[in-house]
C-alpha positions in Angstrom: -4.5 90.7 45.5 -6.2 91.3 42.1 -8.9 88.7 41.4 -10.1 88.0 37.9 -13.5 89.6 37.6 -16.2 88.2 35.3 -17.3 91.7 34.1 -13.9 93.5 34.1 -11.3 90.8 33.7 -8.0 91.9 35.3 -8.9 95.6 35.3 -8.2 96.4 39.0 -9.9 99.8 38.7 -13.0 98.2 37.1 -13.4 101.0 34.6 -13.8 99.1 31.3 -16.1 96.1 31.0 -15.3 93.1 28.9 -16.9 93.0 25.5 -19.6 90.5 26.4 -20.7 92.6 29.3 -21.0 95.8 27.2 -24.7 95.6 26.3 -25.6 94.5 29.8 -23.7 97.4 31.3 -25.5 99.9 29.2 -28.9 98.3 29.9 -28.5 98.1 33.7 -27.6 101.8 33.9 -31.3 102.4 33.5 -32.0 101.0 37.0 -31.4 103.2 40.0 -30.4 101.7 43.4 -34.0 102.3 44.6 -35.4 100.4 41.6 -33.0 97.5 42.2 -34.1 97.4 45.8 -37.7 97.1 44.7 -36.7 94.3 42.3 -34.9 92.4 45.0 -37.9 92.7 47.3 -40.1 91.3 44.5 -37.8 88.4 44.0 -37.7 87.5 47.7 -41.5 87.7 48.0 -41.9 85.5 44.9 -39.4 82.9 46.1 -41.0 82.7 49.5 -44.5 82.3 48.0 -43.4 79.5 45.8 -41.5 77.9 48.6 -38.0 77.9 47.1 -36.1 77.1 50.3 -33.5 74.6 51.5 -33.2 72.9 54.8 -30.2 73.3 57.1 -29.8 70.3 59.4 -29.0 71.2 63.0 -29.9 74.9 62.6 -31.5 76.1 65.8 -33.0 79.1 64.0 -35.2 76.8 61.9 -34.7 74.2 59.2 -36.1 76.2 56.3 -34.2 79.1 54.7 -34.8 81.2 51.6 -31.7 81.0 49.3 -30.4 84.5 48.7 -30.8 85.5 45.0 -28.7 88.1 43.3 -30.0 90.4 40.6 -26.8 90.7 38.7 -26.2 87.8 36.3 -22.9 86.1 35.4 -22.4 86.4 31.7 -20.4 83.9 29.6 -19.5 84.6 26.0 -20.3 81.8 23.4 -16.6 81.1 22.7 -15.9 80.4 26.4 -19.0 78.3 26.7 -18.0 76.2 23.7 -14.7 75.3 25.5 -16.5 74.6 28.7 -19.0 72.4 27.0 -16.4 70.3 25.2 -14.4 69.9 28.4 -17.4 68.9 30.5 -18.6 66.3 27.9 -15.1 64.9 27.7 -14.8 64.6 31.5 -18.2 62.9 32.0 -17.7 60.5 29.2 -14.4 59.4 30.6 -15.9 59.0 34.1 -18.6 56.8 32.6 -16.0 54.6 30.9 -14.1 54.5 34.2 -17.1 53.3 36.2 -18.0 50.6 33.6 -14.4 49.4 33.6 -13.9 49.2 37.4 -17.1 47.2 37.7 -16.1 44.9 34.9 -12.6 44.2 33.6 -10.6 46.7 35.6 -8.2 47.5 32.7 -7.2 50.8 34.3 -6.2 49.0 37.5 -4.3 46.4 35.6 -2.5 49.1 33.7 -1.4 50.7 36.9 -3.0 54.0 36.2 -5.2 53.9 39.2 -4.1 51.8 42.3 -6.3 48.9 43.2 -6.7 50.1 46.7 -8.1 53.4 45.4 -11.0 51.4 44.1 -11.6 48.5 46.4 -10.9 50.3 49.7 -13.0 53.3 48.7 -16.1 53.7 50.9 -18.2 54.3 47.7 -17.2 51.1 46.0 -20.2 48.8 45.7 -19.2 45.1 45.0 -22.9 44.4 44.3 -22.4 46.2 41.0 -19.6 44.0 39.8 -20.5 42.5 36.4 -23.8 44.3 36.0 -24.4 45.5 32.5 -26.3 48.8 32.4 -28.2 50.3 29.5 -25.8 52.2 27.3 -23.1 51.4 29.8 -24.2 54.5 31.5 -23.6 55.2 35.2 -23.8 59.0 35.6 -26.9 60.1 33.8 -27.0 63.4 35.6 -23.6 65.0 36.6 -23.0 68.4 38.3 -19.4 69.5 37.7 -18.2 72.5 39.8 -16.1 74.9 37.7 -14.1 77.8 39.0 -12.1 80.5 37.3 -8.8 81.7 38.9 -5.4 83.2 38.1 -5.5 85.0 34.8 -8.9 83.7 34.0 -8.3 80.0 33.6 -11.1 77.5 34.2 -10.6 74.6 36.7 -12.7 71.7 37.7 -13.0 72.0 41.5 -15.2 69.0 42.1 -17.3 66.3 40.4 -20.8 65.4 41.6 -22.1 62.1 40.3 -24.2 60.6 43.0 -27.2 62.8 43.6 -26.1 66.2 42.2 -28.5 69.0 43.4 -29.3 72.6 42.6 -30.6 72.5 39.1 -34.1 73.7 40.2 -32.4 76.9 41.5 -30.8 77.3 38.1 -34.2 77.1 36.5 -36.0 79.3 39.0 -33.3 81.9 38.9 -33.8 82.2 35.1 -37.5 82.4 35.5 -37.2 85.1 38.0 -34.8 87.2 35.9 -37.2 86.9 32.9 -40.1 88.1 35.2 -38.2 91.0 36.6 -36.3 92.1 33.5 -38.1 90.9 30.4 -36.6 93.6 28.2 -33.1 92.2 28.8 -34.2 88.9 27.1 -35.6 90.7 24.1 -32.5 92.8 23.5 -29.7 90.3 24.3 -29.2 86.9 22.8 -29.3 84.9 26.0 -29.3 81.2 25.4 -32.4 79.4 26.8 -32.2 76.8 29.5 -36.0 76.2 30.0 -35.8 72.9 28.1 -33.7 71.2 30.8 -36.7 69.2 32.2 -37.4 67.9 28.7 -33.8 66.9 28.2 -33.8 65.3 31.7 -36.9 63.2 30.9 -35.4 62.2 27.5 -32.2 61.1 29.3 -34.2 59.1 31.9 -36.4 57.4 29.2 -33.3 56.5 27.2 -32.0 54.5 30.2 -35.1 52.3 30.4 -34.6 48.5 30.6 -34.2 46.7 27.3 -37.6 45.9 25.7 -39.5 48.7 27.5 -40.7 51.1 24.8 -42.9 53.4 27.0 -41.1 53.5 30.3 -42.7 54.7 33.5 -40.3 57.2 35.1 -40.6 58.4 38.7 -38.6 60.7 41.0 -37.7 59.0 44.3 -37.4 61.3 47.3 -36.5 60.6 50.9 -39.4 62.8 51.9 -40.4 66.4 52.7 -37.8 66.9 55.4 -34.9 66.4 53.0 -32.9 69.5 52.3 -33.6 69.3 48.5 -37.2 68.3 48.7 -38.3 71.4 46.8 -36.1 70.3 43.9 -37.4 66.8 43.9 -41.0 68.0 43.7 -40.1 70.7 41.2 -38.4 68.3 38.8 -41.2 65.7 39.0 -43.8 68.4 38.3 -41.8 69.8 35.4 -41.3 66.4 33.8 -44.9 65.3 34.4 -43.9 62.2 36.4 -44.8 60.9 39.8 -42.9 62.0 42.9 -42.6 58.9 45.2 -41.1 57.7 48.4 -39.7 54.2 49.1 -42.9 53.3 51.0 -44.9 54.0 47.8 -43.1 51.2 45.9 -42.6 47.5 46.3 -41.0 44.5 44.6 -43.1 41.6 43.3 -42.2 38.8 41.0 -39.0 40.4 39.9 -40.4 43.8 39.1 -40.8 47.2 40.9 -44.3 48.5 41.3 -45.8 51.8 42.5 -49.0 51.9 44.5 -51.7 54.0 42.8 -55.4 54.5 43.2 -55.8 52.4 40.1 -53.8 49.5 41.5 -50.1 48.6 41.2 -48.2 50.2 38.3 -44.9 49.0 37.1 -41.9 51.4 37.5 -39.1 51.2 34.9 -36.8 54.1 35.6 -36.2 55.6 39.1 -34.5 59.0 39.3 -33.4 58.4 42.8 -32.5 61.3 45.1 -31.3 59.2 48.0 -27.8 57.8 48.7 -26.8 54.2 47.9 -26.8 53.1 51.5 -30.5 53.7 51.9 -31.8 52.2 48.6 -32.4 48.6 49.7 -32.4 47.5 53.3 -31.9 43.9 52.2 -28.5 44.8 50.7 -27.2 48.0 52.3 -28.3 49.6 55.6 -30.8 47.3 57.2 -32.2 50.2 59.3 -33.2 52.2 56.2 -36.8 53.1 56.3 -36.8 55.0 53.0 -35.7 52.3 50.6 -37.3 49.5 48.7 -36.7 46.0 50.0 -35.5 43.8 47.1 -34.8 46.7 44.7 -31.2 45.6 44.1 -32.3 42.1 42.9 -34.5 43.7 40.3 -31.8 46.2 39.3 -29.2 43.4 38.9 -31.6 41.5 36.7 -31.9 44.6 34.4 -35.6 45.0 35.0 -35.4 48.5 36.5 -33.0 51.4 35.9 -31.6 53.7 38.5 -30.3 57.2 37.8 -27.7 57.7 38.8 -26.3 54.1 39.0 -25.4 52.5 42.3 -21.7 52.9 42.9 -21.0 56.1 41.0 -19.4 57.6 44.1 -16.1 55.9 43.4 -15.6 58.4 40.5 -16.6 61.6 42.3 -14.9 60.8 45.6 -12.4 63.5 46.4 -9.7 60.9 46.7 -10.3 59.8 43.1 -10.4 63.4 41.8 -6.5 63.6 41.3 -6.6 60.7 39.0 -9.3 62.0 36.6 -6.8 63.7 34.1 -5.1 60.3 33.7 -8.6 58.6 33.4 -9.4 60.9 30.5 -6.1 60.1 28.8 -6.5 56.4 29.4 -10.0 56.0 28.0 -10.2 58.7 25.4 -6.5 59.1 24.4 -7.0 62.9 24.7 -5.5 65.6 26.8 -8.0 67.1 29.4 -9.6 70.2 28.1 -10.4 71.4 31.7 -7.7 71.2 34.3 -7.8 69.9 37.8 -6.8 72.1 40.7 -3.3 70.8 41.9 -4.1 68.4 44.7 -2.1 66.9 47.6 -3.2 63.5 48.8 -2.6 63.2 52.5 -2.4 59.4 52.3 1.0 60.0 50.6 3.7 60.6 53.3 5.4 63.4 51.3 2.2 65.2 50.5 1.1 64.8 54.2 4.3 66.5 55.4 3.8 69.4 53.0 0.1 69.8 54.0 0.9 69.8 57.7 3.7 72.4 57.3 1.6 74.7 55.0 -2.0 74.2 56.3 -2.4 77.9 56.9 -2.1 78.5 53.1 -4.2 75.5 51.9 -7.8 74.4 51.6 -8.1 70.9 53.3 -11.1 68.7 52.5 -12.5 65.5 53.8 -12.7 63.1 50.8 -16.3 62.3 51.6 -17.3 65.8 52.7 -19.9 67.9 50.9 -21.8 71.1 51.2 -18.8 73.1 52.5 -18.6 70.9 55.6 -15.5 68.9 56.7 -13.1 71.4 55.3 -10.6 74.0 56.4 -9.9 77.2 54.5 -6.4 77.9 55.9 -6.1 81.6 55.3 -9.5 82.2 56.9 -8.9 80.1 60.0 -7.5 80.8 63.4 -4.3 79.1 64.6 -6.4 76.9 67.0 -8.6 75.8 64.2 -5.6 74.9 62.1 -4.0 72.9 65.0 -7.3 71.1 65.6 -7.6 70.2 61.9 -4.0 69.0 61.9 -4.9 66.5 64.6 -7.9 65.3 62.5 -5.7 64.8 59.4 -3.0 63.0 61.4 -5.6 60.6 62.8 -6.8 59.6 59.3 -4.5 60.9 56.6 -6.2 58.9 53.8 -9.5 60.8 54.6 -8.2 64.1 53.4 -6.8 66.0 50.4 -5.5 69.5 50.2 -5.4 72.2 47.5 -3.9 75.7 47.1 -6.3 78.5 48.0 -7.4 79.6 44.6 -8.1 83.3 43.9 -11.6 82.5 42.7 -13.0 85.0 40.2 -15.5 87.6 41.4 -18.6 88.9 39.8 -20.5 92.2 40.5 -23.1 91.4 43.1 -25.9 93.4 44.6 -25.4 93.5 48.4 -26.6 95.7 51.2 -24.0 98.3 50.5 -24.6 98.4 46.8 -22.8 96.6 44.0 -19.6 94.9 45.1 -17.4 92.0 43.9 -18.1 88.6 45.4 -16.5 85.2 44.7 -18.4 82.7 42.6 -18.4 79.2 41.1 -20.5 77.5 38.4 -22.2 74.1 38.3 -23.3 73.1 34.8 -25.4 69.9 34.6 -24.4 67.3 32.1 -27.0 64.7 30.9 -25.9 61.4 29.6 -28.4 59.3 27.7 -27.9 58.0 24.2 -26.0 61.2 23.7 -24.2 63.6 26.2 -25.9 67.0 26.4 -26.2 70.0 28.6 -28.1 73.3 28.6 -26.0 76.5 28.1 -25.6 77.7 31.7 -25.6 76.3 35.2 -26.1 77.1 38.8 -23.9 80.1 39.7 -23.3 80.2 43.4 -22.0 83.3 45.1 -20.2 83.8 48.4 -22.2 86.8 49.8 -19.9 87.5 52.7 -17.1 89.9 51.8 -13.8 87.9 51.3 -15.5 84.5 51.7 -14.6 81.7 49.3 -17.3 79.3 50.5 -20.2 79.5 48.1 -22.4 76.8 49.5 -26.0 77.9 50.5 -25.6 76.1 53.8 -22.6 78.3 54.5 -24.1 81.7 53.7 -23.9 81.6 49.9 -26.5 82.7 47.4 -27.3 82.1 43.7 -27.4 84.2 40.5 -28.5 83.6 37.0 -26.0 82.6 34.3 -26.3 84.1 30.9 -24.6 82.3 28.0 -24.6 84.6 25.0 -25.4 83.0 21.7 -23.5 85.8 19.9 -20.7 88.1 20.8 -21.3 91.8 21.7 -19.1 94.7 20.8 -18.2 96.7 23.8 -20.6 99.6 24.4 -23.3 98.4 22.1 -26.7 98.5 23.8 -28.2 95.3 22.5 -27.0 95.1 18.9 -25.4 91.7 18.5 -22.7 91.3 15.9 
């Protein structure tokens, strides 16, 4: 099978690089394999020193791992990025409108576009949010949308992440590392900057402050140091210059949220929370939560504190809702989707279920609430026993699964032990919704380091690489002269 390659397109022999890779190809020829090995060792040492790790729950080998970092960037020309950016903004704006509607007048349900049971029987639906008016009617302040390229090079949205999307710290650290290792590349190629993401994030959070609060106090709320993304929580708080807090550091008093400080209680206006809905307030959700703030929801409902992202956003990014998003875009924006969904079978539908059961060996089957590469079956890479076991799981709870064709994900040259080889990738750009919807030019590029693997998640053996969006186009073969 011929996979679309980010550097060579559909050239199976990989002899002629695409125009936007021309300058990079000429530049990288100046590095021998030995020099690249030295650069990779320097990157590993630096990441380890800074503590850029992630936790793997249930891993007997230890909970902390260094995320593999690849030295070869993914490069996106400005014309492609312009299309991606428009499509991402369109999608997030539509999902924001969708969330506001389902928690207010439910026009989309009344119109029959989305079935009522898809909303009200969804495990992520939060009736406590019904009728609450949010600042700017904004629910998903920070969205991570997973994009893949397949077929002849078409882009598809693989998944939406609206609850607590993670990974942006690795995007920023990967760029910082590339600038440290290869500074000359950034002086000769027009690579769009992403370093201002923390500033945009803080601007977005401040824009969501309660009405009447002109100088909001913003905090990042973490479950604690044992969370898999704790490095990112601390990193973003430090980059924005705000406090990193846990639930035990805050309390509710007289209808407001306060943070304990050495100078006494300090009011908190905006909480960038990195914990799931269920653990936010033990008086409303899980009573056994020891990481939430008792009484938080009463302050939130009264409009005296803002949460990013909003409670209840999971209805929109749930995998069972994913098939409806193209119609959601048409309903609210009266536009055709710029970015396509992957064709999806909903196992709750008898006809789709029959097809999935008969063709599971050729499909990717996912739990609607699964994440991180767990709760899924990649049919072509599975044994017959694994397929039969998964069939039993799907039959036991059909409404808990969807299925999609196995996409021929694009590849990108990657520096592995054997040298440079193609590996499958995806891209997660981060969309920020405040008074305006913005994103930095780039995203977290995840790469499946195992040959033939389509699973890019770090918990499943994946790594990351920097994403370069070019601000100009290059002519093929020009060593740094933009045109």
